[in-house]
C-alpha positions in Angstrom: 17.4 -9.4 -15.4 14.0 -8.4 -14.4 10.9 -10.6 -14.5 7.6 -10.0 -16.2 5.1 -8.8 -13.6 1.9 -11.1 -13.1 0.0 -8.0 -11.8 1.6 -4.5 -13.5 0.2 -1.4 -12.0 -2.0 0.5 -14.2 -1.6 4.0 -15.2 -2.3 6.4 -12.5 -5.1 9.1 -13.3 -3.9 12.8 -12.6 -5.9 12.9 -9.4 -4.7 10.0 -8.2 -1.3 10.6 -8.5 -1.7 14.2 -7.0 -2.9 12.7 -3.9 -0.7 9.6 -3.6 2.2 12.6 -3.5 0.4 14.4 -0.9 -0.1 11.3 1.4 3.7 10.6 0.8 4.9 14.0 2.1 2.0 14.2 4.9 2.9 14.3 8.6 -0.9 13.9 9.2 -1.0 10.4 8.0 -0.8 7.3 9.4 3.5 5.9 8.9 1.7 2.8 7.1 -0.5 5.3 4.8 2.9 7.4 3.7 4.7 4.2 3.1 2.3 2.6 0.8 1.7 5.9 -1.1 5.5 6.1 -1.9 5.6 2.4 -2.9 2.6 3.0 -5.6 4.2 6.2 -6.6 8.1 4.0 -7.1 6.3 1.6 -9.1 4.3 4.1 -11.3 7.5 5.7 -12.1 9.0 2.4 -12.8 10.7 1.1 -10.3 10.9 -2.9 -9.3 8.9 -3.7 -6.2 12.1 -4.2 -4.4 13.3 -0.8 -5.0 9.7 0.6 -4.0 10.0 -1.3 -0.8 13.3 0.6 -0.1 12.2 3.6 -1.4 9.0 3.4 0.9 11.6 2.5 3.8 10.2 -1.3 3.8 12.5 -4.5 3.6 10.7 -6.8 1.3 9.2 -6.2 -2.1 6.5 -8.9 -1.2 4.4 -6.4 0.6 4.7 -4.0 -2.7 3.8 -6.9 -4.9 0.6 -7.6 -2.7 0.0 -4.0 -2.6 0.0 -3.6 -6.5 -2.9 -5.6 -7.8 -5.3 -4.2 -4.5 -4.3 -0.6 -5.9 -5.6 -1.8 -9.0 -8.9 -2.7 -7.7 -9.4 -0.2 -5.0 -7.9 2.7 -6.0 -6.7 5.4 -3.1 -8.8 3.3 -0.8 -5.5 0.6 -1.1 -3.4 2.5 0.8 -5.7 3.9 3.7 -5.1 2.2 7.1 -7.0 -1.2 7.1 -8.7 -3.0 10.4 -6.7 -5.9 11.8 -6.3 -8.0 15.0 -5.9 -5.3 17.4 -9.7 -4.5 17.0 -10.1 -7.4 18.8 -7.8 -7.5 21.4 -9.1 -8.9 24.7 -11.8 -10.4 22.9 -12.5 -14.0 23.3 -13.5 -15.5 19.8 -16.4 -17.5 21.4 -17.7 -14.0 23.0 -20.2 -13.5 19.8 -19.0 -10.0 19.0 -17.8 -10.1 15.6 -14.1 -11.0 16.1 
């Protein structure tokens, strides 16, 4: 029995769906971006977060559960790669460079 979702995915716009399909099939995009696009499409098609994670090649539905509300707010920007800690590797936190 499935639970009621706290933050269900809003209906996708036709342009968003087309862009997500293009991203999910593309080979030039980052692997993380392809996986996020596949997960959002799976949820939009009615899959659970766990099933969407498996369809995207991920193990946990928790990441999809975090992605869905972010997609609702940010739209396609939510599937784009985000800056992480890797940009600050080799720097010291007290160096004052913003990392």
